N, C-alpha and C positions, 0 to 999 in steps of 0.2 A: 521620224521616232517620235518627236515632241508632239506630233499632232494626235497620233497613235495611243499616249501613253497622259495624254490630257493636259498634256505641260502649255501647247499653243493652243490656241486656235486656228482654222482656217482662212480666218479674215487678218490675221497676224502678218501672213507672209504672201508674195505675190505666189501669182498663179492657181489652177486647181489642184485637188487632190490628187483624182484621178491622173492627171500629167504630171504631177511629182515623181507619182509612182512609178511611170513610164519610163522616166528620164531616170532613178533610180535602177531599174531595172535593168537600163542599158548601162548603165556602169558597173553591174554585177556582172552582166557577163562580157565585158571587158574588165575585171581582174581591178575595180579601182576601188573595191570595199574590203578592208582586213577582215579575218577571219572572226574577229573579235566582235565586229560591228552586225555581220552574217546572223553568227547567233544571237543578238540582241532583236535582230528583226524577227529572227522566227520564233521567238518569243512574243511577237503582237502578232499571232495567228491570229486566236478569236477575237483581237480588236480590229483587223483588216475582214476578216468575215462579217465581225456586225454591222463595218463599215458598207458593205454591196460588195465586196470582192469576193471574187470565183475563184477557184483551182485554175481556172484557164486563163486567167490575166498575167498579163507580164510579170509582175512582181513575183508573183505564187510559183510560175513556172521556173522565175530566175533564182529562187529560193529551193525550189521543189518542194513545196507545201503541197497538202492537201484540204484545202479549204473547205471543202465539202461535208468533213465529219467533225464536228464540233469533240472542243475537249471536255469530257463531262467531267475531270478532275479540277481544272482551273474554272470552269461554271459552278462546281460546289463552294468551290473558295469564297467565288464571289455572293454568291447566294448568302452563305454563311456570315461574312464580312459586312452586307447591308443588312441580315436581320439582327445580327449583335449590336448592331450601331444604331439601333430604328429605336431598340429596348432601351438603348442605354442614353437615348434622346438626341441623337444626333445621325439626321436626316440626311448630312450632306453627301454619303457615298448612298448611289442609287445603283440598281439591279436592271439587266435588262430582258426583256421578255423572252429571247432566244436564247438566253441562260437559264430561265424558270423552266420553258418547256422542252426542256433537254433530261430536265428528270420529273418534271408534270406535264406531261402531253396535252392533258386538258384545260393547261392556260391559256385565258386569253386577254390576260393583265398582268401588267409586273407591280401587283398587291401585294401589300403583307401576308394576307392570308394564302395567296399563292406562292409566296418562297416560304412562307411555315408548311408547305404539303410537299414543298420541293425538300427542304431539308428534314422531315418526314421518312421521304422513299431513301434519302442520303444515309440517315443513322442506322435506316433497315437491312439495306445493303450492305454494310460493315464497311462503307468509305471513308466516313468521317474518323477522326482519331481519337481517343480517352479526353486527349486535353482539353478541343473543344468543345467534345459534349460536357465536360464537365463546367464551361463558362458559360454554357446553353442553360444547365440544372441551376448555378448561380443567378440568373436572369429567373429563373420557373416564377418568383412573386410577382414579374412583372406580367404574366400573362393573361390576369382579369383584365388589368388596364389597356389593353387591346382584344379582349375581348377573344382569345385562346385557347380559355378553357375548354375543353371535350373536343379539340382538335386532334387531328391525327399527329401531330408534334407531339401533343400533353402523351398520347399511348406510346410514341416511340419513347418518350426521356422517363417514362414511370420506370422502366427495368433501369436507369442509372441513379434515379431518388434513392432517398432514404427508406428501406421496407417498411419502416417503423410509420414513419408521417405523412411519407409520401408526398413530401413539399420539399425539404431542404437537401442538397446534395449530399450524396455518401460520401464519408472521409476515405478512399479507397488506399492512397498514399500515408496514413497518419496511423491506422491500426497495427496492432505489434504482431499480429497473427496474419495478416496479409490479406484476410479475407476467407482461409481454410476454416477458419473457428475453432484451431485450437492454438492457445495464446500460452507462452512459457510460464511453468509457475513460477510465483513471486516469492513463495517461501523457501528454495531449494534455488532457485537462480535457474532452473530447466533441469537440473540434475540429478532430479527423481529420487536424492538420498538426503537425508535430514543430517545436516553436519554442525553441531554444534563447535561453537570452541573450547578446545583441548583445555582440560582443565589443569594439566602438568605443567603448561608454558603459559596459561593464561590465555592462547590465542598468539603468542607472540611467534611460535614457533623457532623459538629461541630454547637450549639446556639451561638449566639450571646449576648441572654440576659441570665444570671445568673440564671434565675427561672428554665431555660429549660434544660434537659438532653443532647435533640439533636434537630437538625433545627426542628422547627416543620413544615415546609415546605415540607422538603424531607423524614422527618423521621429518619435522620441519614443516610442515604445512599451515600450522594454525589451528587445526578441524582437524576431527576425529569424526567418521560415517560409523552412526551406531544404528541405522535402518533404514527403510522407504519413506520418502518423506508423506505424511497423511494426508494432506492436504490436495496431492496427486496422485497417491495411489503408488509411487513410483514412479507412474510414466512420465515427470518433465514437465507436464504439461494439463493445463486444464482448461473447460471449455468457456469458449473466449464470450464475453459478455455483452461484448460490443459491438458483434457482430450476426447478423442472421443468416443461420446456413441453412436454411430451407423456405425461403421467400417466396410469395404467392408469384409473383412475375419475376422473371430475370434469374441472374446469375446469385449463387452467394456473395452480401458484400456487407459492410460494416453500415453500419448509422451514420445520423448526422450528428455533430458535436453534441447537441442539446440531447438526443435523443441515447447517446450512447452514454453522458454523464448521469442521466439518469437512469438507464440500467444500473452502471456501475453502485449507483447509491442506494437503489432499490436490494442490490444483492447483498450490499454493505446490511441496509434495516433489517432485511432479514434473515441474517446470520447473527446480528445484534439480540435481535427477539428471539430467534433458536437457545441462544445462551442460557435466559431464566428456565423455561420449558425444558433444557437438557437437565439442569442440575435438577430440577422438579421431580423429572425423570429418576435421576440419580438417587435422589435421599430426598427423601418427604419427612420433615421434621429432623429436629435434631439428630446426631448420632445415637448410638447406646453409649450409656457411661461405660467406664472400663479405663485401665491404662496401662501402659507396657511399658517396663525401663531396659533398657539393653545399655551394653559396653560401649562408650564412645569408641571409634575407628580413629585414627592414629592424625589424622588432619585435625578432628574435633578436639583430642585432647590437645593438640599444637595451637591450636586458637583459646582455646580457654587458660591454658597457660601463657600467652600472649597477654591476654587479657586482664590476667593476674597482674602479673609485672609492670603494666601499663600502670594500672589503677593504684597497685602499690605505691609507684614510686612519686604518687600525689603525694601533696603534703597537707597532713591530719589536720583536725580541729587543736586550738594550741600551740600550731607552729612545728611542730617536732613530724620526725618521716619514721617508718619503719621498714623493714626490710628482712631477711633471713625467710622467707616464707615461698613455700612450692604447693603447686601442683599435682597430685602424683597420681590419683585417677580419676574419673570422669565419668558419669550416665547421664545417656540420654534420656529423656522424658515423652511421651508420646499420651495425652489425654487427648483425642479426638472431641468429647463433650464440652470440657472448660474451653477449650481451641476454640468451638463454634460460639460460645458466647463470649468470649474475648475478642474475635472478629465483629461479633454484631454490636460490643460495645464501643470499638473502633469504629464504626458506621455511625452509630448515633454521635457522636463526639463530630465525625467530621461536618455532618448536617448540621450539629448546632455549631460548630465553629467557623462552617465555611472554609476549611482547611483540613488537611491532614493530621490528627495529633502527633507529638512528638512523641519518640519511642527513646528508651533508654534500656540496659540490660544493668540490673540490680544484684548487691548480693544478701541473702538472708542467713541470719543465722539464727539456729533454733533446737534444740535437744533431738539427740539423736531420734527419741521413738515419733519425735512426730514429723519427720521426715516422710515418711510411705503414706500416711495420711492427708498430708499436705498435697503431695504429688497424686493421689488417689480422686480426693473431695475438694481441691482448691483449700484457701483460707476462709476459716470460719469466724466470722465477724463475731459472734455469740464468745468466743475465748480469748478475745483481747483482752490484756490488762496492763496497768502500768501507762494508760495512753497520756503522757505529759506532754504532749500535741497534738490533742484531738482524737479523735477516733479513727483509727487506718492501720494498716500495715506499714510495716518500718525496713525499708530497705536501704544498703550503702553504697555509695559509688566506690568507697575506697575496702577493701575485703578485711584490711585491719578492723576496723568499724565493728564489721558483723562476728568479728571471734569472741567477742567478749560476749555475744548472745548465745555463743553453740555450747555454753555448760561445760566447756571440759572437752566436747566431742570433737571429734576429727571429720566431721564432714557439714557441710554448706548447700546452701538454693544458691542457683541463678536463672532470675529470673528477667522477664520480658515485662517492661513499665511501658501504661498509657499515661501520658502528662498531658491533660486537657486543661481547664480553667484554674488559676493556681489562686490559691485563697490568701486573703487581704489581710488574716489576721493569725497570729501563731495558733487558736484554737480551731482552725480548718472546718468553718464552717460554710464559707460563702462558694467556695470552689470545692474541686476533686480531690488538689494533693497541695503539700506545701514541702518547702524545701528549709531544710533547720542548719545554716552555715555553724553553727558552733558546734554542734554534734556530728555533720556530713552525713546525714541523710536525709532519702525522701518519705511523705508519708502522705499512703495513698489511702484514699476514704474506699473506694469500693474495690471488691474481690474481683469483678469481674475485668477491673482492670490491671490485673496482675498474670502471666501466665508462665509457672513454671517451665523452666527448660532443660536442665542440667542438676546434676546432684555431682558435686566436686568432693573429692577427698583431697584433703592439705595436709601440709607439715607447717607447725611454725612453733619457735620458742617461743611465743608470748601464750601459747594455748594454756601453759601450765599442766600440772600435774593432777593425777586425781580425777580425771576428766569423766563423765558417763558412758554407758557401752550398752548398745541395744544389740541384744542376741537375733533380734527379730530382722532389725534394719542388714545386719550381715548376711541374713540367709537370702534374704530377698535380693543383694546384689553379686551374692555366689553367683547365681544362675538368673538365668533370664525370667525374666517377672513378669506376670501380665494377667489381669483381669477382664481383660477384654471379652464378650462374647464371639463366640465362635463365626465369621460369616454364613450368612443365609444362602443357600446353595439354591438357586431358581430351576424347578422343573421346565425342561423344554413342552411347549404346545404339544398335544397330543394331534397327530394328524386325522 
C-alpha cells in the first residue's frame, strides 16, 4: 500500500513488487487481511493498473478487481489536480499518460496542453462539479503564461466566466437573485407594497391612548400599506443589474465582482441623470404666480400651538416673561412661485457657504390689511419703514415681541427663515441677516430668504383694545381662498 500511494519506493523494501503482490494475494485468500485493509487496497486499482498489473494477476483476482477498465472519474480528478498545481506554480504533482488518454484518446504525451484538452472534455461532459470549475476560472489569468489562450479548455470555460468581460469568474453564489435575473426590490423589501411608518404611532406600533393595546391605525405593525411600490410596480422584484439573463454563450449567470459593481454604478448614474430631465419635463421655468390659503387640520394647529407655548416661555428682552396668550385658529399658505424663489436662494447659499443654510421659524406682526398681500406677493422691500437695524424684514422668535407690531389686530404670520451669513455690524451691511438680542428679533435683508407658511389667529391680554379690523381678510379666511391659475389639461396625442 505504501508503494502504491507513493509513500515508499520499491528500493526501500526487500523483494520485488510483483512478488509482494503475489504474497499479499495469498494472505487475502487465507482471510488474513481485515475488511478495512481490503477496501484500502481496492482504492488503489488505478495505481495497480498503471504499474502493469492486469485483471488476471493474483492480487486483482483476490480483490475481485477489473483492471482492464480505467476509472474515468479518478482519472479526471488526477488531471485536474495536476493542471491546477501547474498553473499555481506547483509542478510536484504529475499525471500519467494513461490518465490523459482516458479523456484525450489522441494524446501521445503527458503535457500541459494534452491535459488541458482532457479537462475540456471533462467539463463538456458534465463530469466536473461547479466548485472545481470555479477554481479553474479563478486561474484563467494564467492561461496566457502557458499559451492556453484559444485552446479547447478556454472555450469550455467561457460559459462559466463573467458574461461581460469573459475573463473573471462569475460570482454564482454571491448574487441575490441566484442567477434568475429577479432581484428583491430594495424599496419594499420584496413585499410589492409601499409601507411608510404609521403617523399615528410614529412607527412604534404602540397606542397613544392607554385604552388601546396597539395603535388602532396600523394594528401594532408600525407601518401602513398605502399602495403598490412604485419602483417594482407591485411585483416585489426588479430586474437584476448584476446578472446577464441572455448571455451569448452559456446559461444565465451573474457578472464578476468588478463588472457587477460597474453595472450597479451605471444604473445609479443613469437614475441621477434622469432626475433633472424629469424635473425639466415636469416643469419648464418657475411655477405660475398664485397663492392658496386653507384652514389647517388638527395636527397642524396643535403643532403651531405648541410652537407658540414653547417660544412664549422664553425670556423676553429686558428680563421679563409673558404668558396668557394662545393660538385660536390657523391657516396654511401655499405659494409655489415664492417657494421656488426661496428654494433657489437656499441652494445658492449652500453653494456659497459649502453647507446647508440654517432654518428657523419666526413670527411677524403686521397690520391685518397687509396679511393677504404679503402671502400673495411676498415682502416688498419698497414698503419698508423705520429700519433701525438696517434694511430688512423683522421676525421675532418669541411671539409676544411681534404682538406689538400687529397694530391691535389678532392675526400674525409664521414664516420660514433662511439664515446665511450674519452681519458683523448693526447696520446689517456685510451679511444677509442680523440678530438683535436687546429686542429679540432677526432682521433678514433679502425677501427671498423668507417664506410665509401660516396665518395664525391669537388671543392675548397684551393686544389691547381698539385694534384694526380688516373685512377683506375676514372674507378671505372664511372660505377657501385661492388665486392660483387652473391646472393645464394636456391633450392626448392624436392617433
